[in-house]
N, C-alpha and C positions, 0 to 999 in steps of 0.2 A: 202387281208383282214387285219384288225387291229390285232395286237398281242393279243393272248388270255388272257394274264395276265394284259392287260392295265387297265381294270376296277378295278381289285383287287389291283393293284399297286396304282392307284389314290385314292381308298378308304383308303388304309393303310396310304398313305402319308397324306391325309386329316385328318385322326384320330390322327396321330402323331403330325401334325401341330397344331391341335386344343388343344392337350394336352400341348404342349409347350406354345401356346398363352394363354391358360387359366391361367397358373401360373403367367406369366408376367402381364397379364391383372388384375388378382386379387391382386397381390402384389402392383400394382401401381394405382388401381382404388380408387378414393376418396370415403371414406365412409361417413356416416351421420355426422361425426364430421369434415369432410373436410380433415382428415388425411388419409394417405395411410399406409398399413401395412409396406411397405418398409421404409418409412420416419420415422415411429415410431421405427422400428427395428434399424435403423441407430442412432437415438437419444439415444436409450437405450444402444447401443453398446459403444458409446462414453461416456455416463454417468457412465457406469460400476456399480460395487456394491456400496451400500451406504444405508443410512437409508430410510425406506419407512413407509408409514402409510396406513390406509385403504383408498380405493378409495372413491371419493366424492358421489357415488351413488351405490346402490347394483348391478343393472344390468348395468354395465359400458358400455357394448356394445351398449346399447340403447341411449347413450349420443348423443346429436346433436352438430352441429357446434356452435350454440348459447350457449349451455352449456359449451363447451370447451373454447370458447372465453371469456365467463363470468368468468370461473375459472382462466384462465391465467391473465385476467385483474385484478381480485381480488388479485392474488398472487403478480403481479407487483405493484399494489397499496399498498399492505401490506408492500412490501419491501421498497417502497418510504416513507411510513408513519412511518415505524419502525426505519428508519435510525437515527432520532434524539433521540430515546429512547432506542436504541439497547445497551445492551440486556435488554429486558423488565423485565426479572426476577431479575435484579439488579437496576432497576430504583427506585428513591425515592418514586414515586407515585404508585408503584406496590401494588395491593390490592384494588385500586379504580377502579370501573367498569363503572363510568360515561362516556358516549360517546357523549351526547348532550351538546354542548358548548353554553354558553350565557355570555354576558359581566357582568352580575350580579352574575355569579357563583363564582368567586373568593371571593367576599365579603361574600356571603352566606356560602361558604365552610369555610372561616376563622372563622365565628361566631360559626358554629356548631362544628368545631374542637376545638375552645377555650372552648366551653361548655364541650366537651368530655374530654379534658385534665383536666379541673377542676373537673369533675365528677370522673375521674380516680384517681386524687390526693385525693379527699374526700374518695373514697372507700378504698384507701390504708391506710389512717389514721384510718378509722373506723375499718378496719380489724386488724390493729396493736393494737388499743385500746381494742378490744374485746379479742384478744389473751392475752393481759396483764390482763384483768379482770378475766379470768379463770385460770390465773397462767401459761400460756403456754410460753415456751421460744423460740418458732419458730418465724422466720422473715416473716412477711406477704408479703414482696416484692418478696420473693423467691418461693412463693406458685404457683402451677399450676392453670390454669383457673378453671378446674373442682374442684380443692381443695377449691378455693375461693368461688365458687358457692355452694359447699357442706357445707362450713363453715357458709355461710349465712343461709342455711336451718337448720343446727344444732343449730345455735343461736336461731332460732325461736322454734325449737323442745325442747331445754333445758328449756325454760321458763315454760313448762308444765311437768317437770320431776316428776315422782311419787316416786323418791328416791329408785330405785330397788337395789337389792343385786348386787354387782359388778360382781359376777359370772354369772349373767344373761346377761351381755352386753359385757363382755371382757373375753378373754381366749379361748383356743382351743375348749372347750366343751360347750361353752355358748349356741350355737344353739341347742345341744342335750338336755341341761337342759330346755331350753324354750319349746322344743317339749314335754319333759316329763311332765312339769307343765301343758301344754295345755291338754295332755291326762288325767291328774289327774282332771283337771277341768271338762272334759267330764264325768268322772266317778262320780264326786261329783254331777253334774247336774242329772245324771241317778239315783243316790241314792235318791236325794231329790224328784224326780218325783215319784219313787216307794213308798216312805214313805208317800207322800201326798195322793197317790191313796188309800193305805191301810187304812190310818187313817180316810179316808172319810167314811169307812164302819165298822171299828173295833176300839176298845179302844186301847190306847197305851200299856196296859198291855199285849196284845197279843204278842207284839214284844219281851217281856221278858220271855215268856214261852219256855219250851223245846218242840219244834215243831215236833220232829221226831216221838214220840209216836202217836200224833194226825194224822200225815201224814200216818203212817203205818196203823192205824185203818181205816182211810178213804179209803185207797187203798184196804184193805181186804174186806171192806163192798161192794165196787164196784164189787168185784170178786164173791160174793155169788149169789146163785140162786135168782130169782125175789122175792119170798115170804120172804126169809131170808134177802135179800138185804134191804128190806124196814125196817125191825126191826133193822138191824145193822146200817142203815143210821140214823134212829131216835136216836139211842144211841149216835152216834158220834156227831150229831148236837146238841143234848141235852147237851153234855159235854162242848160245846163251846158257848152256847147261852149267857152266862154271858159276853162274850167279844164283842158281836155284838152290834152295835149302833142301829140297827133296826131289821128287820126280818132276821132270819138265812138263809143264801143262800142255794141253793141246794147242794147235796153232791158233784157233779162235780165242781161247782163254788167254794165251800168251799175248796176242794182239791187243786184247782189252786191258790187260795189266800194263802193257807198255803205254797205252793211251793215258791211263790213270796216273802213271809215273810222270808222264810229261806234264799233266795238269797239276800234279803236286809240285813240280819244279816251278811252274808259273806262279802258283799261290804262294810259295815260299819267297819267290822274288818280290811279290807284291807286299808281303808282310815286312820283308827286310827293308823295303823302301819307305816305310811309314815313320819318318823322323818325328812327326807331330805326336805319335803315340808314345814314343820314348820320352818326349818332353812332358806330356800330360800325365803319364802313368808312372814315370820315374823308375824306381827299382822294380815295380811290379811288371814292367815290360820285359825285362830279362832278355833283351836282344831277341825278341819274338818268341821266347820260350816261357811265356808268362803262365802263371796259374790262373787260368781263365775264370774259374769260380771265384777266386779272391778278387779279381778285377771286377767281375759283375757285382759282387757284394758291395765293393767300394762304390760302384756307380749307383746301386740301389740306395745306399745311405745318402749319397749326394742328391738323388731324386727326391727322397723324403724330406731332406733338409731344405731343398729349394722350395718345395711346396709350403712348408711351415714358414719359411722366410718370406714367401710372398704375402702371407697373412700379416706378418709383422710390418712389411713395407706398406700395406694398405692403411695402416694407422700412421697418420702424419706425425703424431707425437712420439712415435717409436723408431724414427729413422736412425737415430744414433745407436739404438739397441741392435738394429739390423746389421750395421757395420761391425759392431763389436762381436756379434754372434758369428759373422762370417770369418772374422780374424781368429776367433777361438776355434772354429771348425778346422782351419788349415794348420793350426798349431796345437798339437796334441798336448804339449806341456801346459799351454795356457788353459786348455779345457780341463786338464786334470787339477789345476790349481782351483778351479771353480766347482769341483765335485761336491764339496761340503755345502756350499750355498745352494747347489742344485738339489741336493737331498732335502735340505730344509724347505725349499720352495715346494717340492713335491709333497712333503708331509703337510705343509700349511694348506695346500690346495685340497688335499684329501680331507683335512680337518674341516675346511669350509664346506666341502661336499656333504659331510655328515651333519653339520649344523643346518645346512639348507634342507636336507631331507627331513629333519625334525620340524623345521619351520613349515614345510609343506604338509606334514602330517598333522600338526597341531592347528595351524592357522589356514591351511589350504592356500598358502601364499602363491601368488602368480609371479613366475620368474620375470615376466615382462615388466613388472613393477620396478625391477632393479636396473633397467636399461639406462645406459649413459645419458645424462641430461646435459652433456657438454663439458662437465668438469672432470670427466674420467670415471671409469666404472667403479673403481675401488672407492673413490670419494662418494659417488652417487649411491652405491649400494650401502655404504656405511651410513649415509644420510637417511636413506629410506628406513633402515633398521632402527636407527635412533628415533626417527619420526614415529614409527609404529610403537616403539617402546614408550615414547612420551605421551601417546594418545590412547593408552590402554584403558583409560577411564571411560572412553566412549565405545569400548568394544561391544557392550551390550546393545547399544543403539545400532551399531554397524551390523551386528549379527541379525538383528530384527529386519533391517533393510535387506540384507543379503538373502534371508529366507523368503521375503516377499518377492524380490526380483527373480530368484531362482524358480519359485513356483510359477511366476508369470512366464518365464522362459521355457519351462517344461511344457506349458499349455499352448505353445506356439507363438508367444509374444516376444521371443528372443530378439527379432529385428527392432521392435519398439524399445526394449530395454537397452539395446546397444546404442540406438540413436540418442536416447536420453543420457546415457553414461558418457557418450562422446561429446555431449553439448549440442547436439543437433536440434534439440527442442528443450524448452524450459519445463519445470515441474508442472506449472499450471496448464501447459499445452498438452500434457500426456493424454488426457481424455479426448481432446479435439483431434490429436493425431490418430488415436485409435479409431474414433468414429469416422474420420475421413478415410483411413486405410481400410476399415471394414466396410463402410457404407458404399463407397464408390464401386469396388469390385462386386459386392453383394447385389447392388442395384443392377449393374450391367448384366451380371450372370442370371439373375432372377428375371429381369425384364425381358431378356432375350428368349426366355422359355415361355413367355406369355404372349400369345399372338396379338391379343387386343391392345397390349401396351407396346409391343415391338413395332406394330404397324401404325401406331398413332401418328397422326399429322394434324397440327392445329387447324390448318385451313380446311382440310377434309372433314374434321370433326365439327367445325363451325357450320359447314355446309350440311352435315347430317342433322345438326340441331335445327337449322332453319327448315330443312325438309321435314323433320319430325313435327315441328310446329304447324307447318302447312297441312301435312297429312292428318294430324290430330284434329285440327279445326274442321277440315273437310269431313272427317269421320263423325264428328259430333253433329254436323249439319245433316249428313246422310243418315245418321242413326234415326233421326226423326222420320225421315222418309221410310226407312226400313220398318220402324215400329208401326207407322201408319199402314204400310203395305201388309204387315202381318196381321194387324187388326182387321183390315179389309178381307184378308184371306180367311180369317176365323169368323167373320160375320155370317149370319144365317142366310142361306140361299132358299128363298121362299117361292113356292110355285103359285101360279095364279089362282088355283083352287085349293082351298084349305077347309078343313072341317070347322064348323062354327064352335065346336067344343074343344078344339086344339088350342094351344097357347097362341099360335099365330092368328088363328081365327078370332080369339077373344081380343087380342091387342088390335087387330085390324078393325074390329067392330067399335072398340073404344075410340080409335082415331077418327072414325067417321062420324061419331056422335057430335052434336052441337051442345047438348046439355045432358043433365042427369048422368054424369060420368060415374063409373064405379069408384068407390073410395080407394085411395092410394094403397092402403094396407091390403085390401082385398084384391086389388089388381096385381100387386107384387106376389101375393100368395097364389094367384091364378096362373102366373107365368113364371114360375121359379126357374125354369130351364132356359127360356128365351131371353129373359131380362139380362142375365150375366153376359150373354153373347152380344147384346146390343149395348150394354153398359158394363164393361169389365171393371170399372172403378166407380165406387160410390163416395161422394164427399158429404159427410153427415156429421151432425153433432151427436153426442151420446144420447141426448133426449130424442132426437130423430130416429136413432137406431131402435130405441125401445118402442117408439110410436109407430113406425112403419114396417119393421122387419120382424116377422114371426120367428120365434126360436126354432121352429121346425124346418125352416128353409135351409137349403144346403149352405154349409159353412163357407166363408170367404177363405181364400188361400192366405191372405195377409191382411192384418189390421194394423194401421199406423195411427198413433196418437201424436199430435203436434201440440206444443205448449202444454205438455203433460203436467207441469208443476201447478197448473190452474184447474186440473180436472180431479174432482174428488174420487176416491176409490169406488164409492157406491155408484157413481155415474158411469164408471168405465167398465164395471164387471160385465154388464150386458153385452157391450161391444166385444170384449175379449172372448166371451163365450161363443161368439158367432164367427170366430176365425180359427184357422189351423195354426197360424203363427202370428206373433204380435211384435211390433217395434214401438217402443215408447220413447218419444223425443221431447226433451225439455231441459230446463235449466233450474236446478234446485236453489240457485242463488237469486232467482227472480221471484215474482209474486206468487204467493200461495193462493189456493182457491177460497178467497174471502173478500168481502167488500167492506172496507173500514168505514167509508163515509156514509154508506147506507144505514149504519147503526147510530149515527150521531143525531141526537135530538137536543143537544145542549151545547154549551160553549166548549172550546178546545180544552179548557182547564178542568172540565168535569171528570170525575172518576168514571172510566169507561169499563164496561164488563169485558173481562179478558177472554175473548173467544177467538184469538188470532189464528192459531193452528194447534193441532195435536201433533204427536210424533209422526203418525201416518196420515198427514194432511192431504196427500195427493197420490195418484197412481204412480207417479215418478218415485216418490219416497218409498212407497210400498215395494216397488220393484227393487230398489236399492237395498232396502232392509231384508228382502227375501233372498238376496244373493243372485238375482237374475243377472246373467252375463252382460256386461256393459262396456262401452268404449267412450272416450272423450274426443270430440272433434275440436282440434286446436287452432285451425287457421281462422284468423279474424280479418275480415275484409272491410267492414263498414268504415272504420275510422281512417281518415286520410292523414291524420297526424297522431303519433303515438301517445301524446299527452292525453288524448281523449279517452284512451282505454287503460293507460298506465295505472291510474288509481284503482280501478276495479280489478285489473289483472293482479295487482299486488295484494289487495285485501281479500279478494274473493276467489281468485283462480290460481293462487300460489305461483304467479309469474310463469304459468305453463302455457298461456296463449301464445300462438305463433303470430306475432304482430310484425308489421313491416314499417321501417322508419321512413320518414319523409325527407326529401332532399332539402327542405327548408327547416333548419333547426329552430329558427325563430321567425315568426310572421304574425302580422296583425290579422290576417285572414284565416289562420289555421291555429288549432290548439285551444287550450283553456285560458280564459282571461277572467279577472275578478273586477267587478264594478262595485265599489263601496258607495252606498247611498247614505251619506253622513247624516242627513236630516230626516231619514226615514223613521217612522214610528209605528209600532204595532198597536192597533186599537184593541187592547186585550179585553176590556170589559164591555165593548160595544159590538162593532161590526166584525171583529176578529179579522181585520184586513190591515194592510199597510198601503195606504193610498199613495203616498209619495213614491214608494218603490214601484207601485203598479204604473204610475204615470211615467216614470223613467223607462220602464220596460216598454210601454206603449210608444213612447217617443222613439226608442231605439228601433222598434219594429217599423214604424212609419218611415223613419230615416232610411232604413235599408230598402224598403219597398219603393221609395221615391228615388233611390240612387240608381241611375242607369247602368252604372258599372257593377252593381251587385246583382248576381244571378242566383244567389243562394235561396233555396226554399227554407221556410222559417217555421219553427214550432216553439210554443211557450209552455213550460212545465212549472206548475206551482205546487206548494206544499199542502194547500188546503182548498177545499171546495169554495170557500168564501173568497179567497184571493183569485181563484180562477174566474168566478162570476164577476168580480170587480174588473178584472182585465178585459173580459169579454165585453162588458158594458162600455168601458172606455174605448175599446177598439170599434165598437158599433158607432159610437159618436164620431170617431175619426173617419170612418167609412162614409158617413153621411156628409161630413165636411169635405172630404177629399174623394170624390167619385172615381178618380183615376186609379185608386188602389183597390177598388172593389173586386176586380177580376182575380186578384190574388187570393180571395176568400171563397171563390166559387169553383165549380167543376171546369171552368175554362183553364184553370191552372192545373198542370199535371200533378203538382203536390201543393194543395192549398194550405194557407196558414192555419194552424190549429192551436187551440189553447186547452190544455188538459192538466190533470193533477196526477199525483203519484199513483193513484189506484187504477187509472184507466189509460195510461200512456204506454203500457207494455205492448210491443209489436209495432209501434210507430217509430219513424225516424225522419229526420230532415237534415239538410246541409248545415243549417245553423239552429242551435237550440238556445233559447234564452231562459235561464233558470231563475225564477223568482222565489226567494226563500220566504219572504213575507214576515216571518217571525223576527223579533228584534226587541230593542228597548221599548218599554211602554211609556206612558205619559210621565211616569216618575223616573224614567231612565233605567229601570230595572229590567233584566232579561230573565224571563221565566225559562226553566229547563224542560218545559212541556212543548215538544215539537210535534204534537199530534201523532200520526201513525209511526213516526220514528221511535217513539218511546216504548212501543209494544214489541213483543217477540216477533221477529221477522222484519223489524223496521229497517235493518241494514239491507234487506233484499229490495225493499222499495227504493231506497237510495241508489242501489246498484242499477236498477232499471232506469231511474230518472237521469243519472249522469252518463248513461251510455247510449243516448238517443241521437247524438250528433254525428254527422259524417265529416264535417269540416271544422266546425268551431262551436265551442260552448262558452256562453257568456253568463257568468254567475252574478246576478244582482242581489246584494244582501245589505241589510242595514246594520250589520254587526260583523266584527272580526272573530276569528277562531278563539282568540284569547278571552273573549267575553263569555265563552261557554265553560261553565264550572263543572267538571266531571265528578267532583265530590258530592254534587247534589243529585246525581242520577247514576244508575248502573246500566242503563240501556245501551246495548252494543250499537244500536242504530245512531244514537246521539254521539257516542264516542267516534264512530266513523264519520259522522257529519262534521264534527269539529276538525278532524284530520283533513276532510275534503275541503273545507273552507281555507285551511292553511295551505293545502295543495294548490287550490285555485289562485291563491295570492302569491305564493312563493315558488310554485312549480315542483318538479319531481324531488327536489332536495328535502321537501317536507315529508316524504314517505320515509318510514322508519329505516329501511335498509338503503336509503339514498340511491334509488335506481336513477341512473343518469342517461340523458339523451346523447351528450357529446361523446366523442370517441375517447378511448383510453390508449395506453401504450401496451395493452395486453394483446398478445398475438395468439391466434388459433394454432399456428404452426411456424416452424422455422422458415418455411417457404414464404409465408406472408411477410415475415420479418425481413427477408431478403428483398422482396419487392418494395416494401415500405422504405427500406434503407436506400435502395437505388433511386426511388422517386424523390425522397427528401434531399438526396445529394444533388438532384437537379433543381433544387430550390422550390419544389412544390410543398405545400402544407397539407399533410395527409393525416387523417384520423383513422383509427382502427376500431373494429368491432362496433360500428355505429348502430345504435338502437337501444331500446329500453329492455325488451325481453323477447323471448322466442327467437325469431330470425333476426340476424344482424348482418349488415353489410361488412364484408371483410375489411375493405379499405375504401375511404371516401376522400376525394380531393376537394379541398375548400376553394370556393370562388374568391379570387384575389380582390375583386372589386365589390362584392356583395356580401358583407358579413352575415353570418348565419345561414348562408346558402352553400350547398355542396354542388360542385361542378360536375363530378363524375363519380359513379360508384364502380368499384372494381371487385369482381367476384373471383376467388381462387377455387380450385377444385379440391377444397379441403373438407373439414368435418361438416361445416354447414351445408356444403353442396352434396356431400354423401348422405347427410341425414335424411334427405327426402327419399321416401320409399319407392317412388315411381319416377319414370322418365318424364311424365306429364308434370308432376309437381316440380321437378328439378329443372327441366329445360324449357317449359312453356309457361305454366301457371305463375310460378314465382316471379319470373322476369316480367310477365304481363302485368302482375299486380304492381311491381316496382315502377314500371313504365307508366302505369296508370296514375301513380302518385307523383309523377314528374321526374323520375330518375333517368339519367342516361347510364347505361350499364355496359361495362367492358369486361371481358373475361380473359384471364391469363391461366395457362395450363402449366402445371409443374413439369411435365415431361418436356414441353417446348422450352421452358426456362432452363432446364438441364442441358438441352442441346444448343440453344441459341439465346442466351440471356440478353445479349445486345439487341437482337432483332425484336424480342418481346418488349424491351424497354422503349425502343424506338416507336413501336406500334402504340404503346400506352401514351407516350408523349404526344403522338399525333392525335390520338383520340381526345386528350385533354385540351390541346390547342383548338381542335375543331369545336369542342363544346364551348370553349371560351369565346370563340368568335361567331357562334351561332346564336340566333335569337332564343330567348327562354322558351322551353317547352311548355305547352299548355297541358296540364294534367288531364288525362283521359279518364274514362270510367274504370272503376276497379273491376277485376275479373274474378268471379262472376259478380255482376252488379246487384244481385238481389240476395246475397248470402252473407251470413255472418256466423262465425263459430265463437260464441262467447262462453266457452268453458262448459257447454252443456254436456250432460252425461252421455246422451245419445242424440245426435242430430245437430242441427244448426237453427239459430233463431231466425224467423222470418216474420214479416209484418203480420200482425194479428188481424185476420179477416173473418168475417162470418161466412158460413156456407151460402152459396147463391140460393136465394129464395125463389122457387118457381112461382109463376103466376097463379093466383088463387082461382079456384073453380067456384061455382055457385054454392057448392056445399062446404066451402071453406077449406078444402084440402088441396094440397099442391097437385098439379097435373104432371105426369110423366110424358115426355115427348121422345118418341123414337127417332133414331137417326143420328145421334151425337155420341161420339166416342170420348171417353175421359182419359183412359190410359190402359195399357196392357203390358204384361211382362213378355219379353221375347222368349223364343224357345231356348231351352237350356243348351249351353255349349256354344251359342253364337257369340261372337265378339262384340257385344254392345257396350258402348262407352257410357259410364256412369258419372256424369259430370254436369254441373249447372250450365245453362246456356250462356254463351258470350254474345256480345252485342253484334258481332259481325256474322253470327250464325243465322242463316236464313230460316225463317219459320215456314214450314210447309203449310199448304192449304189444309184446313180441317177436312177429314175424310167423312163423307156422308154415308148414311146407312143405305143398304141396297133397297131398291124399289121392289117389293114383292111381286108386283104385276109384271116386271120385266126380267126377273131372275130366272135362269134356266136350270132347273133342278130335275128335269125328266131323265130317268135312267135310259140306257140303250134299249132298242126294240128287239124282241125275240125274233130271230130269223132261223127257220128250220133248214136242215141239210137238204139240198136239192138233188145231188148226185149227178151221174153222167148218163146221158140217153143211151149210150152203147150197152150199159149193163142191163137195160130192160129186155134185151133180146137173149140174155143168158139165162139158162135154166139153173136156178139155184140148187136144184136137187142133184144135178150132175156131179159126179165124183171130182171132176177137174175144176169145178166152179167154187169149191170150198175155200181155197186160198184167196181167190178174188173176193169172195164174200167176207172173209176175215178182214181184208184190206178196206173194204167199203165200210164195215162196222167200225173199224178203227177211225176212219175219217169222220163218221157220224159222231162218235164220242168226242173226238178232238174239236168238232165244230160246235157241239151242244153241251159239252160237259159243264156242270153235272146234269146227266140226263137219266130219267127214270128208265129202268130196263125195258118195261113194256112199251114205252114210247120209242126207244131205240129200235126195238124189234119191228114196230110199225114203219119206222123210217127205212129199215132194211128191206122190208117187203115192198115198199113203194119204189125203192131203188132198183129192184129186180123185176118190177112189173107184176108182183103178186097182188091180186085184187082181194082174195079171201084168205084169212089167216086160219087155214085148216090145221088139224092135229098134226098132219105130216109136216107142214111148214114149221109149226111151233117146235116139233122135235128137231128138225133141221136147224132152226134158229138157235135152239139151246146148245147144239153142238158147235155152231159158229161162235157163240158167245164164249163158250168154254175155251175154244181154240184161241180166240182173241185175247182172253185173259192170260192163257199160258204163254202166248207170244210176247206179252208185255205191252200190248197196244192199249190196254185199258185195265182198270181196277174196279172190282165190284164191292160195294159196301152198302148193306141194308137195302138191297134192291135198286141201287143207284150206280150207274156206270160213270167212272171218273177217268179223266186223262191221267196218264202216269205222271207222278211227281207232284200232284196237287194234294195239299193237306186240307181235309174238310174244315178243320177248325180255323184255318186262315182264309178260307174261301170267302170272297166278297162279291161273287157273281150275282148279277141282278139284271134280268131282261123282262121287259113288260110287254103287254099286248098293244098292238096298233090297230088301225082300221082294217088291215089286211086279214082275211080269214085264216091264212096259214099261221099267223102269228099268235093265234089264240090257243091256249092250252087248257085242258080240263084241270081242275084243282088237284086231281090225283096224278096228273102228268107233270106236275111241278115238284122238283125235289124240295124236301122239307128245309134244307139249308138255304135254298134260294128264297123260299117263302120267308124265312127268318130274316134274311138280308133285306127283303122288301119291307118288313115291319120296321126294321131299324132305319131304313130310308125315310119312311113316313115320319118317324119320330125326329129324325134329323132335320126334316124340312118344316114340320109343324110343331115340333117340340112336344110338350106333354099333352096328354089327352086321356079320357077314360079308356079302359081296356076294350069295352064293346065298340067304342068309336074307332079304336085302332084296328079291330077286326074288320070293320066295314071299309076303312080307308085302305087297308092292305089288299082286301079282295078287289076293291075298285082299281087299285094300281095294276093288278094282273088281268083286268078286263072282265071281272065277274059282274054280271048285270044284277044278280040277286044273291043275297047272302043266305044260302040254304043252311040247313042244319049240318050237312056234310062239310060245306065250305067253312062254316063257323068252327066246326071241330078241327078241321085240318089247319086253318089259320091259327086257332088257339094253340095247337101243338107247335106251330112255327114260332109263335110268340114265346112259348115256354123255352124253346130251343134258343131263341135270341137272348132271353134272360140268362140262361145257363152259359152262353158264350160271352156275356158281358156287353152285348150290344143294346140291351134295354134293361130298365129297372122298373119295378112295380112297387108302389107304396099306396096302401089303402085303395086298391083298385084303380089307381091312376098310373099311367105309363109315362116314362121319361127316357131320354137317351141314356145308354149305359156308358161306363167309363171307357170301354174298349171301342165304342163307336166313334 
């Protein structure tokens, strides 16, 4: 069974994977703006701190790509338009807001500016004249604008001066005095009102009386009793009748008037005692009989004058004017003398106002531009107008700039425009300020809405990656156990007894034979159903497929071709026809299906019949040409140094291979090296070998084998069969001379030394490959342009195979240099590439046309990487960027300070390279495992962590660098996986070329099939099976063995009849009251034996109620009970068979067989047809295929039938037909096999 923790492990792995993927996905997912969080973070990281402004919209996260594009376009346009006027705050036309240009504008602007300059001059003269007229010694040109405006207002105000006392308009207490006089006016008005009211009813003499006695008498009278009060009232009223102008008022009204008269006397006395009022108001006081309205008007004039004068006093340059104005205000004659100057000043101010309105209309002038610059407003304003007038030649440029800045301001960039115009940032900084102002708020707002990013923590994420790597490795190991468990579950369960004519019987008999075995093809034909269960996977050559597998056999689910570039179409068709699906794996850039050397019967220089390849040379090319869907596997594992694959990657795979850089940029033990054999000579007319070169190759091999420090496995590749034979002979001699190296050539070595040529080396690999060119200068020093197979079509493919066999290093021994190959003498592509390869071996990657380099550049994948690089270099570390040749590159690599050519630490950022991996396994486990296998130390830095805590990130990186510096050098481990290589193959990856295992030969010369070994099997669909090559730390489970047929338990359950309850035997089933009890018993019988034939159920019912003979009366009663049972829903009747409710006959798999107990045996008619069909399916499932008549016998035997009578044969035959219709069995030419539904 499957491991118990399998589902839990898969769930946890999936959850961890989803967590890792979510962060990467969200960091690199384009948002509505088209930006990604990572890209914005990188940009902010490189921009660093600097000025910022408010973002261009409130909810910046809601910005769209159109918004962002418009903003950036506006900023770029603003930078371009501002360049001629930069800085705008110092441009002579600053203050002009006009943006719409027209060719008439300069003339119109000149006219209104001239008018404005004239109006300003007139205003200046008028202001000076007025100051002179009032006797002020202030300079009009030095006055502030507000002072000039106030002066104009005061000039008009002074023309109506009432000549007030100076104390009312000047001095510290002038305001208090004005307030006191206003209060006095109020009291005067109150007095006048009271007096007028009393004199309307009384004579003036009343006011001269001593009123207290009369008031006292009136009060006493009001206090007397009613009768006396009348008499006393009459007396009081009679005494005052002479002062009344009419009828004497009532006592109460008279008392109130007397009180008011007394108050009037007190108020009059108070006014008469105000000597200060007489002094301040002069003639207006009129001995308390002032015209209070005139007094208040005079005080109001003083109040307004004081307010205006305060504005004058605020201007230090107008202090003299303030004194003169005060003097003029108190002397009406002086004020009148300045009337003419005042009128001129008002007219000049009005004229300036009109001119300024025109300037605003034409030039959209900003009044703030005329503000006092310290020299006085009149002088400053005149200077601005004349500056504008003198710079009208630049008005077009200025309007263009204004149009650009206005457009930016209208789109929300007003804060940025204002910052620039005020000098807060330079022209070149505009873009940076915008990106900083947009990026920071946008990132914060967007990231806060993304849970995976908002919750990111570098430490927790690193723990999740470590956990994922652990779970993934466990899952891979456990997958093997799961696959083995599922194969065991699918393996056939064989009973001890099997028909000799069944597939199990046939195979068992063959296994027991000692000789005269059935031929393999016939055996496979005889067990077509059993064999796939025992051997789910077949490993065969195309020839074996045709030889051993009949086309009539069931098709395979999947056919896989490996090394498909070497399989001709005609060889593959037969295998393709035997499968439902096909996967073709190969590399069209490697060897075609031909053998060059087998056709050579003369010298290398002979004209060879051109039979290299046709267009459709292999099944791989046929699939490509036919448009079969394909994919390219790009990861390249084999080479431990990129120079080993860089040449092929560039020339054959378009630099699309995903290769991994080595931490050793330069090393004697890694990469490609060139060994020139200067005295080498190609024996062109004789042996066609290069003996000197061969001897150097052999010496190098022996040197490496005898070096205790060298553990590299070795392979030698030659260009020709003759050179291969020579090197083998020389090595044989050395093996005899040096017995200690012999074990390197035998099976004692895991990878023995091999010597091969271009045609047969495909699929082999070694740590070190020694390449012997052989060809070179002949005895005459001439180099022939015939390089054997390289001159033919497809020669470049042979070269590709030869130069990609090394895992660690490739040593090229050649007796010539690349410049000795004259391409004018040959058109062969293989020779052209060979020339480039020799140059590459000698000079390195710079020899490649596009100059692919290994060392880092200063190109950055993102601004974030740039920021990390900058921070590290500022700490004096030497850091390269984008280290690698092609495919995958290390983002940043720190050079070792003491070991030139060695990298100390690789740094991966979560940028494009990290995001480019499609799965968490590639991104967070495999890629790092490969790099660590190459000897890298890898540190990771996360953009979000850098955003929050750059100092902490930098400290952690520095600590990792120092730790790597003081740690012993890492020993490179095995690459992961250690047996895979993706060398640009259309579909699949290159693996060592091996022949299928050859079974032991039988006496008849045909291979023998051995039961009990599983090759492979596909798991059930939907299960989370990991599809990945095995890693070295993955435990290999024990091979699963086939089940032993003698011990397998495949016996179905025994039939057990319903026994019932002894108490029912005493019940008379014919009684009326017993019917319901009988229905319950029948329901129990059906539930226990369903599906049960109705006749058998009736017998069981009779037995339960003790009925010994099934009379007609009983059968009638039983029919009633059956009908009632059906109506009550306790059973269902179909074709004479009673079923338990809810059971579908089509899905029924019930099977019960007879045992030794008599009660368990049933007659053939008493077994439901569906159960019989299940029995037939069971027999086929255990014994697999057999003839139909044999299936009838085996099925009858299963149900305990001693003899197969005609009736039994007929009944079982019907059951077999039913099994076929239900999909439980299949019949082909009278031979039965398990059905698809079984």
